[in-house]
Structures are given as structure tokens and as C-alpha cells.
C-alpha distance (Angstrom), angle and dihedral (degrees) to the residues before:
residue distance angle dihedral
X1 . . .
X2 3.82 . .
X3 3.79 118.5 .
X4 3.80 116.2 -84.5
X5 3.80 92.7 -109.4
X6 3.78 94.3 63.5
X7 3.81 99.2 42.7
X8 3.79 116.0 96.3
X9 3.78 115.0 -155.3
X10 3.78 118.4 -152.4
X11 3.79 115.2 -115.4
X12 3.79 126.7 -129.0
X13 3.77 108.4 -126.0
X14 3.78 110.7 164.2
X15 3.78 125.1 80.5
X16 3.81 90.6 -131.1
X17 3.82 91.0 60.7
X18 3.80 91.0 51.2
X19 3.81 91.5 48.4
X20 3.81 92.1 49.9
X21 3.80 90.0 50.9
X22 3.81 90.7 48.4
X23 3.83 89.8 58.5
X24 3.81 91.9 51.1
X25 3.79 132.6 75.3
X26 3.80 117.5 -45.3
X27 3.78 134.2 -169.9
X28 3.80 120.0 -160.8
X29 3.80 114.1 -146.4
X30 3.81 129.1 174.9
X31 3.82 93.6 -105.9
X32 3.81 101.3 38.9
X33 3.80 145.8 -23.0
X34 3.80 118.8 -99.3
X35 3.80 119.1 -153.7
X36 3.79 118.0 -170.2
X37 3.79 130.2 -172.0
X38 3.80 125.5 -178.3
X39 3.81 112.1 -139.5
X40 3.79 126.0 -148.0
X41 3.81 95.3 -125.4
X42 3.81 128.8 73.5
X43 3.78 95.3 -119.3
X44 3.78 129.9 133.0
X45 3.79 130.4 -74.7
X46 3.80 110.7 -78.8
X47 3.80 122.3 -161.2
X48 3.80 132.7 -167.9
X49 3.78 131.2 -172.4
X50 3.77 129.1 -156.2
X51 3.78 137.3 173.7
X52 3.79 122.9 179.0
X53 3.78 125.9 -146.7
X54 3.81 87.5 -94.5
X55 3.81 86.8 76.2
X56 3.80 90.1 63.9
X57 3.77 140.9 -101.0
X58 3.81 123.1 -23.4
X59 3.80 92.7 -83.8
X60 3.83 92.2 53.9
X61 3.82 92.9 44.6
X62 3.79 92.7 49.8
X63 3.81 91.8 47.7
X64 3.81 90.7 50.0
X65 3.83 91.5 49.4
X66 3.82 92.2 48.1
X67 3.79 89.4 53.5
X68 3.82 91.9 47.1
X69 3.82 90.1 50.7
X70 3.80 90.2 54.9
X71 3.82 91.8 47.4
X72 3.81 89.7 51.7
X73 3.80 91.7 47.7
X74 3.80 92.3 51.0
X75 3.81 100.1 40.6
X76 3.80 110.0 21.9
X77 3.79 91.2 44.1
X78 3.79 88.3 64.4
X79 3.79 105.3 25.3
X80 3.79 104.3 26.7
X81 3.79 120.1 112.0
X82 3.78 121.8 -121.4
X83 3.83 117.7 -110.9
X84 3.80 91.0 27.6
X85 3.79 130.7 121.5
X86 3.80 116.7 -145.4
X87 3.80 125.7 -169.4
X88 3.80 120.3 -168.9
X89 3.80 112.9 -158.0
X90 3.79 117.9 -161.0
X91 3.80 119.9 -131.4
X92 3.78 125.5 -137.3
X93 3.83 116.3 -92.4
X94 3.82 91.9 -12.5
X95 3.81 111.6 70.0
X96 3.80 95.3 55.1
X97 3.81 95.4 45.0
X98 3.82 104.9 33.9
X99 3.83 114.5 106.2
X100 3.80 111.4 -95.7
X101 3.81 93.0 -125.2
X102 3.82 88.9 57.1
X103 3.81 90.8 51.5
X104 3.82 89.4 52.2
X105 3.82 89.9 49.5
X106 3.82 90.2 48.2
X107 3.80 91.2 53.1
X108 3.80 92.9 48.7
X109 3.81 90.7 48.7
X110 3.82 91.2 48.0
X111 3.82 91.3 52.0
X112 3.81 89.3 50.2
X113 3.83 89.9 55.4
X114 3.79 94.4 51.8
X115 3.82 115.6 94.1
């Protein structure tokens, strides 16, 4: 497996992909919510990020999404399963301010809870 820095995860872009992931398995962690959906193909890992207006203004939402992208790059790049869609949902007042090491630990714990 290549190091996390060199692996490029594919990004979910269409609303339909996000809605399918929202109907799938979810794990609620203190820093964010992880939704995971196994696809029927043998394609790559795909990741999506979302933060509602509850997270804060545009600056806070963008900061939360940047942090979630880095968590996905570090953890899902190594531990994610192929042919799976992951969506990381930011949480209000927590995702942007939680220590990065705690977000990494949350992601590892969430992946452990998934079947």
C-alpha cells in the first residue's frame, strides 16, 4: 500500500451518490458522522464531504471540510475498503475545533465499527 500522502481518493460529486450513502450504514463519532456504502463494482474508494449551515458560516464550513479531507487522506487511504463510498459529515462547533489527532482516532474507531 502506498503512503497516505501519495494516494488520491476519488471524490463523490453527484447528489444521487450522497443520497445513496445517506441510506447506508452510519457511525456517529464525536468529531463527525461517517456514512459508508458498499458498491457492487470493484472500483476505487470514493469519498464525499458535507457540512450544513449548522456547522457555521462559510469560513467554518470550509475549515471543517478541509480537516475532514485530511482525515480521509490519512485514514481511508490506508484502511478504506475498495468499492466503497464514504461520506464524512461535519458536526456543529466540533469538527473545526477538535484536535486533529482526535479526529484521526474517531475515524479509525468508526472504521472498526463498520461490518
